[in-house]
C-alpha angles and dihedrals in degrees: 000000000000127000112220126186109239091223091057091045092051091049092052092047090051089046090054093051092045091049091046094050095045093048092049092049095049096045100044098077094057098032113148095017106141104197137087106272128207103199116151123223091261092052098055103085118091122224092245128026109237125212110276114231087183086071106026100079091046087061088058090053088049090056091045091057093043092054104031103030132231098306098071123147137216087262089059090051090052092047094050093048091051092048101043112017121076094184099123105153136094112358090349089059094050091050091053092042091056095044092050087057091052095258104137131191135326088028092046089069100038108034118091089347100110098141099047106024094102100035134117098267095101104030088064090061095061101098101077093055094054093044095053092043103047115179092012110092093169094057092044090052093048091054089046091052092053089050098043095049090063092077109000145043142195119014094002092062090042090053091053089051091048094052093043092050092049091049092051090051092046098057098068091042131270144159122264090255090053090053092052092045089052090050093049092047095068098048123105120250111277097026114154094216099089091049090049093049095046092046093050091049089051091049091050091052100043107031113079118218128037097245092046089053091048090052093047091054092050092046086065104029108020120127134187087231107077092206100061110130097219094055092048093046089054094048093046091051091051091052090049093049093049097040100040111186093339101117099193092047091049089053093047093052093047090052094045094046091063133201111098094358100171088054098048093043093044095047094047091041092054093046092051091047093051089047102045103018127223092322090077092060114089110244095229091052093051088053092052092049093057130213100285137059122243109229129177095201123093094232135127092265096049093116099021119153114244094234090052091048090053091050094049091047092049092051089054088051090054090051090047090052090054095047116024106004115067092164095087137036122193127224117209094012121155121249113269134181109253109210114211125238110268117256112264116264131186111269137203124205136167130231121194109221093202116347134345091243137123109214129198093219106043145021125265121222121207132172121232110207116205114195119204105193096190132083094241130069120263124217118205149123128269119206124190121200113198127218116254114289092012137106124216125192125237101024096182139003142163112238146176116221116205118205113291127020126339118193121210121189116226126194119209130186143149118271114261112272096020111150099183129064116192120213091227118055114170125191130189127215117194123191112197117196123179113261094007137093114261118268110225136190128184113201133165152200125219115231117251115248109245109220130173109205128200120190163329099236127174145159121246094213139030105269091193087068103034128033090203133029105284096208105035130046144076108344096000133079113156142133118278092242092057090049093057094260104102093151092062089076090069102025143042139193140240134191126199092209095053116090109227091185137008096299095181090056090046094050092046093046097245121149121278128201094241129064118235128226114254105227118189115191131170090199128074092222116078113193142154113337092022086078094048130256098310116130121198142029114337145149121239132187116208125191128195130171117208138175128210138170116293109267094009111156115215140159119227115214117202115198115186148155106230129005129333144198125177138184132191116200089343095307115121108241103171134018105176114166094170114109109237139173117238118276140136100229103119095269095137107020123146132181119241136178116216122218102207092251131096108288124195118227116192121188126189114199122190107193120193098183132074095264127035122230127192135161130180119194127181109216129194116251116265090262088072094060116100101035111119117246098012119116120224086231115089112238099179101077122117126213121222107225110230120246119255116277104073114110 
């Protein structure tokens, strides 16, 4: 147990929020630049200070702790985000999308979130957990884990835990090595973070020249996506190694190193402030920042003064020390109300045995976990209410719950003959115990996407060089190598403009001579084995029939590797001959208005790599942006299940 003077603690909390705010402000203007910058210290400040999403969501967590106390749960984090945070895009959007479909953490951050799951969106929220749990890296990391799993998984969550643990260790005072040791101590076995940190420190020591060291780091950890957590961790560590305790130099390097610059600068700025207090912040920079935060959320702390934010955070830290954090005791602290831990209650939770998906062609098994918090058995009744057009087994049973957790397997499937499969399928579990209020849980399954897939198709020879096959035809039948085409033995060709089947018939829904492959996928990204075992360039045609509300305005986002063409009800939506790598950043996004009837979407994908990649996401129209708790991904579509005959 450490004794920490409240005055010192308050100063370091203020230093952290100042450092966080300054770093976010300096990095925002050049965010996502991916080159080596040469800005000087006097060139870093933008003309206007933008809102800081690195800080905004942490203000929601501050209000959660002020209103709910120190014993909050992941469900509380979800509820407060839905109530107070309108950020509904990128990883935030996939989190809300999953939650709206009854898919709770940790699946809300990992499922169907391939592009964003290991990005910077949660590591930037680490500060508050270290600040309210000073001297207790394990507690800070546990709170960070609960937060990070809302919208991320893997290394991103580990990075938030790493930063939170270092912040917690920094506040009472420590060496740099002690900070890193504290950060490593909370990571799961096999985490890449220690290897990244040690390697970057080695590069900083052995590679002469700043730009050469920067390039060496990116050679190992660079990514085309500027928001990847591992790249930004590596760049932030290089800036810290080269700048030491020099705050302004640390900020300059974070900004000049590029990638997610507001995140790297804000994270390092917050850590240095928590470690060294307000003295580390240049006086002129503090003046330029101003006295208040700049928040884009309509919450109580939207225009809070930084000194008031520090005081409120520090008071929560005092309460935490008197409830959940025995590692530190404060001298000279103000009196605070210490709210007790809530009385234990029975709990229901769901575990997905494979995927949180409702399929047309097979049943899904999930495990309902019933927690009895008392030392004596409980007798009661469990009732399961299925989603429309589904069956759940069992639907009701009498049970005795011993102390601890009892796991009950549930089987869910569509009713026989169902022709429609909604994207959102919500189920309700109700545990009735004599003399107590019912315990309820709503959980869900996302509806599997119903694709019909035609292909692969390819050309044996390069049609841009030869109008006809150069090694097979009337009067010739020879090997490619003897016809001057040796590469054709290990390669083939595709063209977006060449019809590989009767495209008019396909687009119009008329019969074709070949049968398609019925592909069911719970994820929006189709990649690799989803297309079969084919390896190499190929063209595929994919067909999907969906229903929406009459007059519903959406945007369809097509992410792909290669070239793409798409039609809806016979109308050409996208004709994109540029060769791209897969991403979800609005490269091919088109507005559509649904008519309330089944509508036929046809996608032609020309892939030039060894494995195809395609994602199709239905986004709410711009009018939906800005409403708290509503994802930008539409969750009210219904899939039409294909007729029998596909293989």
